[in-house]
Kinemage of the C-alpha trace (Angstrom):
@kinemage 1
@onewidth
@group {chain A} dominant
@subgroup {mainchain}
@vectorlist {calphas} color= white
{ca met a 1} P 0.000 0.000 0.000
{ca ile a 2} L 1.436 3.388 -1.018
{ca leu a 3} L 0.420 6.561 0.884
{ca thr a 4} L 1.625 10.141 0.750
{ca his a 5} L 3.826 11.407 3.634
{ca lys a 6} L 1.164 13.778 4.996
{ca val a 7} L -1.492 11.083 5.073
{ca ala a 8} L 0.879 8.645 6.797
{ca ala a 9} L 1.696 11.184 9.562
{ca arg a 10} L -1.947 11.760 10.326
{ca ile a 11} L -2.636 8.036 10.446
{ca gly a 12} L 0.037 7.602 13.128
{ca asp a 13} L -2.064 9.683 15.578
{ca leu a 14} L -5.145 7.455 15.208
{ca thr a 15} L -6.208 4.218 16.868
{ca phe a 16} L -5.670 0.991 14.915
{ca arg a 17} L -9.305 0.800 13.886
{ca his a 18} L -9.255 4.371 12.689
{ca arg a 19} L -5.891 3.836 11.045
{ca leu a 20} L -7.308 0.937 9.061
{ca ala a 21} L -10.293 2.944 7.911
{ca ala a 22} L -8.091 5.879 6.991
{ca ala a 23} L -5.822 3.602 5.026
{ca leu a 24} L -8.738 2.209 3.066
{ca ile a 25} L -10.026 5.708 2.341
{ca ala a 26} L -6.543 6.796 1.225
{ca ile a 27} L -6.331 4.207 -1.565
{ca pro a 28} L -5.855 6.179 -4.826
{ca cys a 29} L -8.940 6.066 -7.001
{ca phe a 30} L -6.915 5.517 -10.126
{ca gly a 31} L -5.357 2.247 -8.939
{ca val a 32} L -7.009 -1.156 -9.131
{ca val a 33} L -6.202 -2.020 -5.497
{ca ala a 34} L -8.206 -3.625 -2.666
{ca ala a 35} L -7.099 -3.855 1.010
{ca phe a 36} L -8.660 -6.067 3.679
{ca gly a 37} L -7.513 -6.653 7.231
{ca ile a 38} L -8.549 -7.385 10.833
{ca ala a 39} L -6.713 -6.587 14.041
{ca pro a 40} L -4.929 -9.428 15.829
{ca asp a 41} L -6.997 -11.231 18.480
{ca thr a 42} L -10.216 -9.745 17.143
{ca met a 43} L -13.230 -11.874 18.176
{ca val a 44} L -15.154 -13.212 15.227
{ca glu a 45} L -18.676 -14.557 15.690
{ca lys a 46} L -19.235 -18.103 14.429
{ca leu a 47} L -21.722 -18.333 11.595
{ca thr a 48} L -24.366 -21.022 11.664
{ca ile a 49} L -24.536 -23.016 8.436
{ca asn a 50} L -27.777 -24.841 7.609
{ca asn a 51} L -28.119 -27.273 4.671
{ca val a 52} L -31.428 -26.887 2.853
{ca val a 53} L -32.613 -29.691 0.561
{ca gln a 54} L -35.775 -29.261 -1.484
{ca glu a 55} L -37.198 -31.568 -4.139
{ca leu a 56} L -38.441 -29.928 -7.382
{ca gln a 57} L -41.106 -31.496 -9.557
{ca leu a 58} L -39.919 -31.802 -13.220
{ca pro a 59} L -42.347 -32.150 -16.138
{ca ala a 60} L -42.485 -35.569 -17.766
{ca leu a 61} L -40.384 -35.712 -20.986
{ca thr a 62} L -41.537 -37.784 -23.932
{ca pro a 63} L -38.656 -38.823 -26.224
{ca thr a 64} L -39.172 -37.977 -29.911
{ca pro a 65} L -38.774 -40.991 -32.214
{ca thr a 66} L -35.800 -40.472 -34.544
{ca gln a 67} L -37.844 -41.542 -37.560
{ca glu a 68} L -40.041 -38.450 -37.119
{ca leu a 69} L -37.091 -36.052 -37.481
{ca thr a 70} L -36.755 -34.203 -40.801
{ca phe a 71} L -33.434 -32.936 -42.135
{ca ala a 72} L -33.214 -30.246 -44.834
{ca arg a 73} L -30.101 -30.111 -47.004
{ca glu a 74} L -28.962 -28.041 -49.968
{ca glu a 75} L -26.132 -28.765 -52.416
{ca arg a 76} L -24.699 -26.786 -55.321
{ca ile a 77} L -24.058 -28.829 -58.476
{ca gln a 78} L -20.365 -29.171 -59.334
{ca arg a 79} L -18.665 -29.948 -62.642
{ca gly a 80} L -18.560 -33.691 -63.207
{ca asp a 81} L -21.451 -34.376 -60.841
{ca thr a 82} L -23.778 -37.291 -61.492
{ca val a 83} L -27.179 -37.874 -59.940
{ca ala a 84} L -25.596 -40.588 -57.751
{ca ser a 85} L -22.814 -38.298 -56.454
{ca leu a 86} L -25.324 -35.519 -55.818
{ca leu a 87} L -27.637 -37.813 -53.840
{ca ala a 88} L -24.658 -39.002 -51.801
{ca arg a 89} L -23.739 -35.423 -50.813
{ca leu a 90} L -27.381 -34.790 -49.901
{ca gln a 91} L -27.091 -37.897 -47.662
{ca ile a 92} L -29.994 -39.601 -49.415
{ca asn a 93} L -29.880 -43.377 -48.925
{ca asp a 94} L -33.111 -44.530 -50.522
{ca pro a 95} L -33.120 -47.291 -53.211
{ca glu a 96} L -36.832 -46.728 -53.844
{ca ala a 97} L -36.273 -43.023 -54.597
{ca ala a 98} L -33.274 -43.866 -56.792
{ca gln a 99} L -35.477 -46.198 -58.856
{ca val a 100} L -38.049 -43.428 -59.341
{ca leu a 101} L -35.316 -41.077 -60.545
{ca arg a 102} L -34.164 -43.676 -63.081
{ca asn a 103} L -37.563 -44.660 -64.471
{ca asn a 104} L -39.897 -41.663 -64.184
{ca gln a 105} L -39.887 -39.557 -67.372
{ca gln a 106} L -40.511 -36.273 -65.577
{ca ala a 107} L -37.794 -37.037 -63.025
{ca lys a 108} L -35.256 -37.494 -65.822
{ca ala a 109} L -35.089 -33.702 -66.161
{ca leu a 110} L -32.955 -33.936 -63.017
{ca tyr a 111} L -30.237 -35.585 -65.109
{ca his a 112} L -29.579 -32.262 -66.878
{ca leu a 113} L -27.260 -31.092 -64.117
{ca ile a 114} L -26.064 -27.521 -64.656
{ca pro a 115} L -22.966 -26.597 -62.596
{ca gly a 116} L -23.762 -23.818 -60.142
{ca arg a 117} L -27.456 -24.654 -59.806
{ca thr a 118} L -28.852 -25.759 -56.452
{ca val a 119} L -30.705 -28.917 -55.431
{ca arg a 120} L -32.702 -28.922 -52.178
{ca ala a 121} L -33.881 -32.072 -50.392
{ca thr a 122} L -35.447 -33.196 -47.114
{ca thr a 123} L -34.896 -36.640 -45.582
{ca asp a 124} L -35.607 -38.531 -42.385
{ca ala a 125} L -32.872 -39.645 -39.984
{ca asp a 126} L -32.240 -42.810 -42.022
{ca gly a 127} L -31.729 -40.935 -45.303
{ca lys a 128} L -35.151 -41.753 -46.775
{ca leu a 129} L -36.142 -39.059 -49.266
{ca ala a 130} L -39.123 -36.909 -48.260
{ca ser a 131} L -38.897 -34.216 -50.959
{ca leu a 132} L -36.526 -32.858 -53.598
{ca arg a 133} L -36.520 -29.616 -55.620
{ca tyr a 134} L -34.446 -28.737 -58.704
{ca leu a 135} L -34.940 -25.653 -60.882
{ca asn a 136} L -33.567 -25.749 -64.422
{ca ala a 137} L -34.215 -23.049 -67.064
{ca gly a 138} L -37.480 -21.926 -65.482
{ca thr a 139} L -38.846 -25.453 -64.936
{ca leu a 140} L -39.144 -26.743 -61.372
{ca val a 141} L -38.775 -30.507 -60.927
{ca ser a 142} L -40.316 -31.629 -57.625
{ca ile a 143} L -40.377 -35.087 -56.053
{ca asp a 144} L -42.514 -35.706 -52.934
{ca arg a 145} L -43.044 -38.927 -50.976
{ca thr a 146} L -46.635 -39.786 -50.120
{ca ala a 147} L -47.917 -42.664 -48.003
{ca asn a 148} L -47.483 -45.257 -50.754
{ca thr a 149} L -45.488 -43.725 -53.609
{ca phe a 150} L -43.668 -40.678 -54.996
{ca val a 151} L -45.337 -37.781 -56.779
{ca val a 152} L -43.130 -36.268 -59.505
{ca lys a 153} L -44.069 -32.970 -61.178
{ca gln a 154} L -42.650 -30.396 -63.551
{ca glu a 155} L -44.009 -26.875 -63.472
{ca ser a 156} L -42.999 -23.487 -64.823
{ca val a 157} L -41.995 -20.804 -62.341
{ca gln a 158} L -42.063 -17.027 -62.675
{ca leu a 159} L -38.487 -15.799 -63.003
{ca glu a 160} L -37.131 -12.368 -62.120
{ca arg a 161} L -35.456 -10.576 -65.044
{ca arg a 162} L -32.349 -8.511 -64.417
{ca val a 163} L -30.126 -6.588 -66.835
{ca leu a 164} L -26.388 -7.092 -66.250
{ca met a 165} L -23.271 -5.614 -67.862
{ca lys a 166} L -19.803 -7.115 -68.368
{ca ser a 167} L -16.552 -6.244 -70.146
{ca ala a 168} L -13.622 -8.472 -71.066
{ca glu a 169} L -10.431 -8.584 -73.093
{ca ile a 170} L -9.465 -11.323 -75.514
{ca arg a 171} L -6.301 -13.129 -74.458
{ca asn a 172} L -6.699 -16.430 -76.305
{ca ser a 173} L -10.270 -16.913 -77.540
{ca leu a 174} L -13.756 -15.473 -77.263
{ca phe a 175} L -14.934 -18.357 -75.077
{ca gly a 176} L -11.879 -17.986 -72.840
{ca ala a 177} L -12.619 -14.301 -72.343
{ca thr a 178} L -16.318 -14.867 -71.621
{ca asp a 179} L -15.428 -17.604 -69.119
{ca ala a 180} L -13.024 -15.227 -67.358
{ca ala a 181} L -15.759 -12.580 -67.184
{ca gly a 182} L -18.314 -15.060 -65.819
{ca leu a 183} L -20.476 -15.022 -68.957
{ca ser a 184} L -22.335 -18.094 -70.160
{ca asp a 185} L -21.677 -19.819 -73.484
{ca thr a 186} L -25.142 -18.650 -74.545
{ca val a 187} L -24.002 -15.026 -74.333
{ca ala a 188} L -20.699 -15.819 -76.095
{ca thr a 189} L -22.544 -17.459 -78.988
{ca gln a 190} L -24.893 -14.490 -79.321
{ca ile a 191} L -21.950 -12.071 -79.446
{ca ala a 192} L -20.403 -14.118 -82.263
{ca asp a 193} L -23.714 -14.232 -84.147
{ca ile a 194} L -24.361 -10.485 -83.778
{ca phe a 195} L -21.019 -9.446 -85.252
{ca ser a 196} L -20.523 -12.415 -87.601
{ca thr a 197} L -21.283 -10.368 -90.731
{ca asp a 198} L -18.526 -7.835 -89.904
{ca ile a 199} L -15.983 -9.936 -87.990
{ca asp a 200} L -14.689 -13.325 -89.096
{ca phe a 201} L -14.146 -15.016 -85.739
{ca his a 202} L -12.033 -17.703 -87.447
{ca arg a 203} L -9.392 -15.298 -88.794
{ca asp a 204} L -9.894 -11.734 -87.518
{ca leu a 205} L -9.711 -12.197 -83.726
{ca arg a 206} L -6.571 -10.743 -82.096
{ca lys a 207} L -5.107 -10.752 -78.607
{ca gly a 208} L -6.084 -7.463 -76.985
{ca asp a 209} L -9.462 -7.200 -78.718
{ca arg a 210} L -12.140 -6.078 -76.261
{ca phe a 211} L -15.872 -6.344 -75.897
{ca ser a 212} L -18.632 -5.032 -73.644
{ca val a 213} L -22.079 -6.540 -73.368
{ca val a 214} L -25.456 -5.663 -71.813
{ca tyr a 215} L -27.599 -8.774 -71.388
{ca glu a 216} L -30.507 -10.378 -69.548
{ca val a 217} L -30.261 -12.922 -66.729
{ca phe a 218} L -33.287 -14.624 -65.172
{ca tyr a 219} L -33.285 -15.417 -61.438
{ca asp a 220} L -35.294 -17.575 -59.071
{ca arg a 221} L -35.131 -16.541 -55.399
{ca gly a 222} L -31.848 -14.737 -55.989
{ca glu a 223} L -30.231 -17.611 -57.871
{ca pro a 224} L -29.359 -17.180 -61.578
{ca val a 225} L -31.236 -19.730 -63.674
{ca arg a 226} L -30.410 -18.866 -67.284
{ca ser a 227} L -29.042 -16.133 -69.511
{ca gly a 228} L -31.404 -14.338 -71.842
{ca arg a 229} L -30.963 -12.038 -74.811
{ca val a 230} L -27.987 -9.765 -75.470
{ca leu a 231} L -29.475 -6.257 -75.458
{ca ala a 232} L -26.423 -4.295 -76.572
{ca ala a 233} L -22.784 -5.017 -77.317
{ca glu a 234} L -19.586 -3.386 -78.467
{ca phe a 235} L -16.667 -5.312 -79.972
{ca ile a 236} L -13.325 -3.627 -80.666
{ca asn a 237} L -11.527 -5.768 -83.245
{ca gln a 238} L -8.002 -4.732 -84.257
{ca gly a 239} L -8.738 -1.227 -83.005
{ca lys a 240} L -11.985 -0.822 -84.934
{ca pro a 241} L -15.188 -0.569 -82.841
{ca tyr a 242} L -18.423 -2.324 -83.810
{ca lys a 243} L -21.635 -1.585 -81.882
{ca ala a 244} L -25.012 -3.291 -81.792
{ca val a 245} L -28.313 -2.648 -80.003
{ca tyr a 246} L -31.368 -4.882 -80.000
{ca phe a 247} L -34.623 -3.289 -81.155
{ca glu a 248} L -38.014 -4.999 -81.052
{ca tyr a 249} L -39.959 -3.461 -83.913
{ca ala a 250} L -43.043 -5.699 -83.403
{ca asp a 251} L -44.343 -8.160 -80.798
{ca asn a 252} L -41.679 -10.867 -80.391
{ca glu a 253} L -39.911 -9.626 -83.534
{ca gly a 254} L -36.667 -7.698 -83.494
{ca gly a 255} L -33.086 -7.492 -84.647
{ca tyr a 256} L -29.694 -5.888 -84.076
{ca tyr a 257} L -28.807 -2.467 -85.448
{ca thr a 258} L -25.998 0.047 -85.176
{ca pro a 259} L -26.776 3.043 -82.911
{ca glu a 260} L -27.493 4.979 -86.112
{ca gly a 261} L -30.186 2.474 -87.208
{ca lys a 262} L -28.266 0.469 -89.806
{ca asn a 263} L -29.255 -3.211 -89.872
{ca leu a 264} L -26.367 -5.435 -88.762
{ca arg a 265} L -27.943 -8.456 -90.361
{ca lys a 266} L -26.603 -9.075 -93.835
{ca gln a 267} L -28.454 -11.241 -96.301
{ca phe a 268} L -25.615 -13.783 -95.886
{ca leu a 269} L -23.526 -14.764 -92.874
{ca arg a 270} L -19.783 -14.884 -93.445
{ca ser a 271} L -19.535 -18.400 -92.044
{ca pro a 272} L -21.939 -21.350 -91.603
{ca leu a 273} L -20.165 -22.409 -88.386
{ca glu a 274} L -20.079 -20.562 -85.076
{ca phe a 275} L -16.440 -21.414 -84.266
{ca ser a 276} L -13.881 -23.402 -86.241
{ca arg a 277} L -10.701 -22.894 -88.257
{ca ile a 278} L -10.175 -22.647 -92.001
{ca thr a 279} L -8.189 -25.652 -93.213
{ca ser a 280} L -8.307 -24.844 -96.904
{ca gly a 281} L -9.170 -21.572 -98.596
{ca phe a 282} L -10.593 -20.554 -101.958
{ca ser a 283} L -8.013 -21.308 -104.672
{ca asn a 284} L -7.671 -21.918 -108.398
{ca ala a 285} L -4.982 -24.540 -107.807
{ca arg a 286} L -4.786 -26.845 -104.800
{ca phe a 287} L -3.337 -30.347 -104.423
{ca his a 288} L -6.303 -32.577 -103.598
{ca pro a 289} L -5.368 -34.909 -100.704
{ca val a 290} L -7.662 -37.734 -101.910
{ca leu a 291} L -7.407 -37.478 -105.712
{ca gln a 292} L -3.658 -36.730 -105.497
{ca thr a 293} L -3.853 -34.135 -108.258
{ca trp a 294} L -3.850 -30.372 -108.665
{ca arg a 295} L -7.286 -28.868 -109.136
{ca ala a 296} L -9.242 -25.729 -108.294
{ca his a 297} L -10.774 -25.467 -104.809
{ca lys a 298} L -13.868 -23.340 -105.316
{ca gly a 299} L -14.931 -23.124 -101.697
{ca ile a 300} L -13.812 -22.814 -98.066
{ca asp a 301} L -13.045 -25.799 -95.831
{ca tyr a 302} L -13.762 -25.341 -92.128
{ca gly a 303} L -12.153 -27.863 -89.774
{ca ala a 304} L -14.428 -28.800 -86.885
{ca pro a 305} L -15.298 -31.905 -84.819
{ca thr a 306} L -17.812 -34.373 -86.235
{ca gly a 307} L -21.324 -33.354 -85.217
{ca thr a 308} L -20.672 -29.586 -85.087
{ca arg a 309} L -23.826 -27.725 -86.139
{ca val a 310} L -23.922 -26.242 -89.653
{ca lys a 311} L -26.174 -23.196 -90.161
{ca ala a 312} L -27.828 -21.747 -93.243
{ca thr a 313} L -26.016 -18.532 -94.102
{ca ala a 314} L -29.203 -16.906 -95.439
{ca asp a 315} L -32.948 -17.403 -95.831
{ca gly a 316} L -33.568 -19.823 -98.684
{ca val a 317} L -35.216 -22.907 -100.152
{ca val a 318} L -33.692 -26.396 -100.113
{ca glu a 319} L -32.707 -27.639 -103.603
{ca ile a 320} L -30.690 -30.717 -102.533
{ca ala a 321} L -30.643 -32.629 -99.248
{ca gly a 322} L -28.868 -35.948 -99.628
{ca arg a 323} L -25.954 -37.787 -101.209
{ca gln a 324} L -24.142 -35.750 -103.875
{ca gly a 325} L -21.054 -37.507 -105.336
{ca gly a 326} L -17.740 -36.276 -103.928
{ca tyr a 327} L -19.575 -33.860 -101.628
{ca gly a 328} L -20.901 -36.837 -99.667
{ca asn a 329} L -23.974 -35.870 -97.683
{ca ala a 330} L -24.774 -32.365 -98.873
{ca val a 331} L -27.326 -29.568 -98.632
{ca val a 332} L -27.803 -26.955 -101.379
{ca leu a 333} L -29.890 -23.840 -100.708
{ca arg a 334} L -31.189 -21.312 -103.229
{ca his a 335} L -31.519 -17.695 -102.064
{ca gln a 336} L -33.702 -15.386 -104.128
{ca ser a 337} L -33.052 -16.224 -107.762
{ca lys a 338} L -29.325 -16.004 -108.397
{ca tyr a 339} L -27.577 -17.070 -105.148
{ca thr a 340} L -26.879 -20.680 -104.050
{ca thr a 341} L -24.863 -22.032 -101.115
{ca trp a 342} L -23.424 -25.562 -100.854
{ca tyr a 343} L -22.618 -27.476 -97.661
{ca gly a 344} L -20.681 -30.733 -98.158
{ca his a 345} L -19.167 -33.766 -96.340
{ca leu a 346} L -21.932 -33.681 -93.686
{ca ser a 347} L -22.176 -36.506 -91.171
{ca gly a 348} L -25.928 -35.982 -91.135
{ca ile a 349} L -28.707 -33.722 -92.380
{ca ala a 350} L -31.110 -31.936 -90.031
{ca lys a 351} L -34.292 -33.852 -89.308
{ca gly a 352} L -37.155 -32.944 -91.643
{ca leu a 353} L -34.950 -31.094 -94.142
{ca arg a 354} L -36.061 -31.954 -97.678
{ca lys a 355} L -36.248 -30.441 -101.144
{ca gly a 356} L -38.588 -27.449 -101.341
{ca lys a 357} L -38.529 -26.635 -97.622
{ca arg a 358} L -37.889 -23.038 -96.575
{ca val a 359} L -35.123 -22.357 -94.054
{ca ala a 360} L -34.205 -19.214 -92.126
{ca gln a 361} L -30.797 -17.631 -91.736
{ca gly a 362} L -28.981 -19.299 -88.839
{ca glu a 363} L -31.187 -22.406 -88.882
{ca val a 364} L -29.307 -25.695 -88.370
{ca ile a 365} L -29.340 -27.691 -91.623
{ca gly a 366} L -26.758 -30.393 -90.913
{ca tyr a 367} L -23.702 -31.543 -88.984
{ca val a 368} L -19.982 -31.615 -89.774
{ca gly a 369} L -18.647 -34.938 -91.007
{ca ala a 370} L -16.204 -36.623 -93.394
{ca thr a 371} L -18.454 -38.197 -96.051
{ca gly a 372} L -17.533 -38.171 -99.749
{ca leu a 373} L -13.981 -37.240 -100.792
{ca ala a 374} L -12.742 -36.136 -97.371
{ca thr a 375} L -9.731 -37.197 -95.300
{ca gly a 376} L -11.109 -35.897 -92.003
{ca pro a 377} L -14.102 -34.123 -90.461
{ca his a 378} L -14.686 -30.692 -91.962
{ca leu a 379} L -17.318 -28.630 -93.778
{ca his a 380} L -16.865 -27.722 -97.432
{ca tyr a 381} L -18.791 -24.491 -98.081
{ca glu a 382} L -19.415 -22.887 -101.485
{ca phe a 383} L -21.028 -19.579 -102.441
{ca arg a 384} L -22.262 -19.161 -106.016
{ca ile a 385} L -23.828 -16.271 -107.954
{ca asn a 386} L -25.616 -17.405 -111.119
{ca asp a 387} L -23.850 -20.739 -110.560
{ca val a 388} L -20.403 -19.080 -110.709
{ca his a 389} L -18.200 -19.805 -107.676
{ca gln a 390} L -17.292 -16.784 -105.540
{ca asn a 391} L -14.965 -16.458 -102.555
{ca pro a 392} L -17.438 -16.087 -99.630
{ca leu a 393} L -14.778 -14.327 -97.543
{ca arg a 394} L -14.292 -11.548 -100.086
{ca val a 395} L -17.558 -11.052 -101.936
{ca ala a 396} L -19.585 -7.989 -100.872
{ca met a 397} L -22.701 -9.110 -99.024
{ca pro a 398} L -25.912 -7.060 -99.445
{ca ala a 399} L -27.329 -5.607 -96.225
{ca ala a 400} L -30.818 -6.059 -94.805
{ca pro a 401} L -33.200 -3.043 -94.588
{ca pro a 402} L -32.458 -0.320 -91.953
{ca ile a 403} L -34.828 1.165 -89.367
{ca thr a 404} L -37.853 2.719 -91.090
{ca pro a 405} L -38.673 6.433 -90.591
{ca ala a 406} L -41.831 5.468 -88.694
{ca gln a 407} L -39.763 3.533 -86.119
{ca lys a 408} L -36.869 6.002 -85.884
{ca asn a 409} L -37.994 7.979 -82.787
{ca lys a 410} L -38.743 4.850 -80.777
{ca phe a 411} L -35.454 3.292 -81.854
{ca asp a 412} L -33.405 6.409 -80.992
{ca ala a 413} L -34.834 6.465 -77.450
{ca ala a 414} L -33.923 2.800 -76.866
{ca ala a 415} L -30.501 3.109 -78.503
{ca lys a 416} L -29.576 6.105 -76.325
{ca val a 417} L -30.072 4.095 -73.118
{ca tyr a 418} L -27.912 1.238 -74.387
{ca ala a 419} L -25.238 3.588 -75.731
{ca glu a 420} L -24.876 5.161 -72.269
{ca arg a 421} L -24.387 1.731 -70.724
{ca leu a 422} L -21.741 0.785 -73.259
{ca asp a 423} L -19.936 4.097 -72.626
{ca leu a 424} L -19.949 3.319 -68.903
{ca leu a 425} L -18.521 -0.161 -69.498
{ca arg a 426} L -15.688 1.264 -71.581
{ca thr a 427} L -14.250 2.909 -68.439
{ca thr a 428} L -14.373 -0.221 -66.241
{ca asn a 429} L -11.523 -2.584 -65.425
{ca leu a 430} L -11.533 -5.513 -67.823
{ca ala a 431} L -11.532 -9.199 -66.919
{ca arg a 432} L -8.528 -11.017 -68.381
{ca leu a 433} L -7.638 -14.618 -69.052
{ca asp a 434} L -3.853 -15.040 -69.225
């Protein structure tokens, strides 16, 4: 105990009991100190200790049977998941439910497992399935156990639409850049389709090219379910900017235009494949790998895996859909009166495609193969005007009609909103894939 000199002198004049009290009072208030003491030989009264025991009445407890417990679990689908691995993570141990999932037609929608989506299930303590919910592209698959069986249903749900914006830089490929930016393949394919008449994604893409995109995403309870339409996009290819905005000029009818109202859709697409590489170009003299002789190659060969979708490059009517000599399985389309396009070496022709049928630009007409005089899977594509072969990569393609004067005011208002969003995206940090 630490006291000042003046306080100590005053304490010396007091009795012990007073000295003790004075000492306790003199403890500095800023210190965390406690002092206790009794004088020697002080008489202390004995305390009487009584033990008190009292019985308390507790309410009767009824144990809950474990089979009545319900456990709710939720798992996010991972790449490489199967239905079996997903059920195991949900701790479902129910052979009867597994049989329903295998045999019920409506339950088979569960087999379309999309990474990132969520599956919710409830079980009892033994892992018996009580209910399961899986939402895929706006369709809810539900499985519920009743007293004697399972009830399986598919029903449409109302999705929330949101408009999102992303930017990215090309490091290796368009799909690589969209993956790095968190965009779906659906959006990547739309970007390629929108600019396909101005940019040849087989030859023109360069490292450092950039794009920005405004697009729809549909949500269910805060979870993204599917990507929707691209509403606006800008692609800077080799330093040259290309812009597109979507305009709906009638109910459920629309197209992509430049901000000035020029139609981006040409009468012919530059390529009948979304993504591939050119293995042989248009030439007047090429050594044929099968015939082992020099001859003209009046078309473009696109290397792609067997089964890759082949699209009509323009609206037209089917003239040939079947075997055609060295072309193998082939489709020939006539467009207006003087244009024809040829698609050869197909592994198969689209179901229902036959002579005289009308097809739309971008419609799938067949699949890449190696039939006819071919050494490997590829598409042989020809473009003819009045039956004279033309190089489809160099010929000038006629454009589709622009925005009409009657639609101009409505279009300008919509285009202005999208243009402002694209300008905003141009100043953001870009996602990169090194």
